[in-house]
C-alpha positions, 0 to 999 in steps of 0.5 A, spaced: 826 552 843 828 557 838 827 562 843 834 564 845 836 570 841 843 571 844 845 564 842 841 564 835 841 571 832 848 573 834 855 571 834 856 571 841 856 563 842 861 561 836 868 559 837 872 565 836 876 563 830 869 562 826 866 568 830 872 573 827 871 570 820 863 571 820 864 578 823 868 579 816 863 576 812 857 580 815 861 587 814 863 585 807 855 584 806 853 590 809 859 594 805 855 591 798 849 593 800 846 586 801 843 588 808 844 581 812 841 578 818 843 572 822 837 567 822 840 562 826 847 561 829 849 556 835 843 550 835 842 545 840 841 538 838 834 538 839 833 544 835 837 541 829 833 535 829 827 539 829 828 542 823 823 540 817 828 542 812 834 539 815 837 533 810 843 531 814 843 530 822 850 532 823 851 540 823 856 545 825 851 549 827 851 545 834 859 546 834 859 554 833 862 554 826 856 555 822 851 561 821 845 562 816 844 569 814 839 572 810 840 578 805 834 583 805 836 586 798 831 584 793 835 580 787 832 579 780 826 574 779 830 571 774 836 569 779 833 569 786 840 567 789 844 572 785 847 576 792 847 569 796 852 567 790 856 573 790 857 573 798 858 565 797 864 566 792 867 571 797 866 567 803 869 561 799 875 565 797 877 566 804 877 559 806 869 558 808 864 553 806 857 555 802 851 551 802 849 554 796 853 548 793 849 543 796 844 543 790 843 535 790 841 535 797 837 541 797 834 541 790 829 547 793 833 552 797 830 553 804 827 560 804 829 562 797 824 560 792 826 559 785 833 557 787 837 551 789 842 549 795 842 551 802 844 558 800 843 561 807 848 557 810 855 559 811 860 555 815 867 556 817 870 549 817 877 549 813 881 543 812 882 539 816 876 541 820 871 538 814 865 539 811 861 535 816 862 534 824 866 527 824 863 521 827 868 521 832 865 528 834 858 526 832 857 518 833 852 515 828 847 513 833 848 518 838 842 521 842 841 528 844 843 527 851 850 525 848 851 530 843 849 535 848 855 533 852 859 533 846 857 540 844 859 543 851 865 540 851 867 542 844 865 549 845 868 550 851 875 547 849 875 552 843 873 558 847 866 558 845 860 559 849 855 553 851 848 553 852 845 551 859 843 544 860 836 546 861 836 550 854 839 544 851 833 540 854 828 544 850 827 549 855 826 556 854 832 561 857 829 565 863 827 572 861 832 578 862 832 580 869 830 588 870 833 588 877 840 590 879 846 586 879 845 584 887 838 582 886 834 588 890 829 592 886 830 599 884 827 604 888 822 609 884 825 616 883 821 621 888 816 625 883 818 632 882 814 637 886 809 641 882 811 648 879 807 654 880 805 654 873 802 647 873 798 649 880 795 655 876 793 650 870 790 645 874 783 643 872 779 637 876 779 633 870 781 625 870 788 624 868 790 619 863 795 615 863 800 614 857 797 607 856 790 611 856 793 616 851 795 611 846 789 607 847 792 601 850 789 597 856 
């Protein structure tokens, strides 16, 4: 779990309606010099349930409508949430929901000492979507196997991208393949013929590999 950067660290899996809004949010944050980065986008049910700081089990992260964004521009010590609040207010004006308002649920802001509220959390859930996934979508006593099924159905029905069943079950995604699309390994290019200058400059010393030259094993 939490080892799937394409799903967690980009907007690729979000439903298109939300992805478009978050692209605008990140663009605005960069324009303001906030230096944003995505901490967490689409999560699986098991990832959501495994978060130590999670207060509510149901989350729009699972259904492609929420993103946690960290800002790397240092704020004043007296107001550590200053830039999050400015970004959150801009987001709210567009119709989004900012977790920094949830100060009763989060008296201590996750990741931002000295602040209150879930200040990194932004979600695109304008009416009539709702601030929290409805019970019709996430039943109160549903287990993750049931939520996995509902996650796939919701994301695909709304044009998003669903995690694989293995990833939903807690397995890490397979590493990216370096082979060609057909699966055949690429042949190494033939070594160029030595030049006359190189032959004249040859010495009987052992050749160091690039790794040896850097001190690497």
